[in-house]
N, C-alpha and C positions, 0 to 999 in steps of 0.2 A: 827570263819574263813572257819567255814566247811558252812553253806550261802552262804559269797557271792559267794564261786567253785562252790557251786551246780545253784545257779542262773544264772551265766558264763553259765554253760554246759548246762542247760536249754537252756537257749537262741541258744548257740550255734547249738544246736537240731533242734530248731525251725528254723532257717536260712538257715542252711546248705541246707536242699531241694530245697530252695529258692535260691540260687545261685549255682546249681545244672541245675536248668532248667534255667539260665538266660545263663549256659555258652551252652547250645545243639545249633547248629542254625536254627535262624530264617529264614524264607523263605525275602528276600529282595521284597522292595517294586517292582525292577530290573530284573536286570539281574545282576549274580554275574562277576566282570573284572577282576579277582588276585584270584592267590592261587587255583586255583582248584583242585587239590588234594588238597581235607581238609573235613573233616565230614560232610555233607550235613543234609536237614533238612530231617523230614520224613514224610513230607505233601507237596504236591506244589497242590495249590489249581486250582481248577478245571479239575485237571486230575485224577485220580487211580493209586493207588500205588500198584506193584505186589514183590508180594513175592516170592521167583528162583520158590517156585511147583506151584502156579499162571502162571507166564511169561512160565512153561513147559507146562500145562496143555491148556494154548492158542497154544502155537510152536504144540504139537503137535493135536490138533483140528486143526490148518489149519485156524482160527479165526482171524486173528491179521497178520498186514506185521507190523514188525522187520525193525527196523531201527537204525542201528551201528553209533556212531558221533564223536567214539572216533578218533582222528586227529592224522594225520600222523607226527612220528617222521622229525623234523627238519634236515634238511642237514646241517653238521659241516660248521661253516664257514672257512675261510684262510684253506681249505683240499690244501695240495701243489699240481701243476697242472698237467692233466693225475693220479687225485686216480679216480680207478672207488667208485662210491656211489649205493649203492643197499638200498631198504627200508629194513627195519624190516617186519617181514612176519606178518601181522594182520591173527588172527582166531578170529573168529567169531560163533552166534548161526544159525546154517543151515539156510538159504533163506533170510537172513539177506539181505540190501541194505547198504555199505558202502556209508554213508555223514563226507566225514573224511573233520575237520578245523572248524564246520559245530556249535558247540557249545560256543565259543569264546563270552563276553557279548556283546560285540562287531563285528558287522560284518559290511564288507565291502558290498556296494550296491552287487558286480557280487558275493558275497558267499552265499548273501541274497538271492539271486534269485536260485544261484545253490541248496540253501537248498529246497525254495521253488517249485523248479523243483523235486527235489528229492522224494522231501513229495508227491507229484501229481504223480507222477511214482508209489510208495508205496503202494498209496491208489486208485489207476487205476481212480483220478480223483473226487473219489469221498469223500469228507468231513465228513459223517457219518462213513466211515473206521476205525476199532480197530486200534490202530498205536499206537506198542512200542516203545520205544523210549529207549536207554542205550548205557551204555560207559563201567565202571569200577565198580569199590568199591570205594564212597569217591570220585566221580566224578562228577564238576557240571556245564559241558561238555552234562550230558545226561536231568538234570536239567532245564538248557541253553532251551538247542534244544525243550526240551518237553513243554514248558512252550512259546515258539515261536509259535509251533504248534500246541497252544489254541489261542492266537495272529491272526493267519492266516485262524483261522475260525477249525478249527478241534473239532470236538465234540468230539469223541472217543478216548480220549489221555491215553496211558498209562504210566510210570513213572517205569520203570526198574531198581530202586538205586544200587544195588549187581553185576548187569552185568555181565559182563565175567566172573567175576575172580568170581561170586557167583553158575555162572550157571556152570566152573568147576568146582568148588568144589564139588558140587554137579554127578560129575563127568559123565553129559550129552556130547554131539556131537558135538561138534566144526564143523567149516572149512574153509581151507584158504579163506579169502578174495578181493577181488579186489574189490577201490574203483570206486565210478560211477565218469565216464568221462564226467571231465569240461569243458564248452567251448569251451576253451581257451585251451583244451589240445587235440580238434581235427582236 
C-alpha cells in the first residue's frame, strides 16, 4: 500500500510546478480585451519591463517620458437630474502625461488617434525616446498601451507593471494629474 501512495506523491510533486506555470498569465497574441484588473504577464515582447527602482532611476535622471494610461472612472448612469459629478482625482508620477482610456483592448479610431497624438507629444515626435508606460499594479491597460506603442513604431518602450501602486508603496512623490485634452474637448 505504501508504494502506490509514494508514487502518487512523486507524480503530484512533478506535476505541480507545471500546473503552476500554466496558471501564470501568458502574453496574448493580440490585446487583452476584458478583465483588465487581473494578474499580468512578467514580460511584454519588444519592451523593457521595469521594477520600481528602475522606473525611479529613469524618472530621477529625466531620461524617459512617463505615460499614465489609467482610465477615468465612468460617470454613473441614471444620476438624478441636477447632480454634480466630479471625477475622482488621479495622482500619478510627476511629469507624466495622462492619456486616460487608451489601454483598452479595442480602441475606437478617435481614441487610437488620441493615444498616437499623446505619445507623439510625450516623445516630442522622436520614436526613439524612451516611453515608460504605466497604470496600476495588475492592470492590463498599461500592457495593452505599451504593446500599441511598439506597434506604432516606438523603438524604446518600457512597461512599468507596478504603476502608481508600486510607486506609492516605495513612498515616491506623486502629483495630481489632469488628462490630456481630447480633440472633442476643445
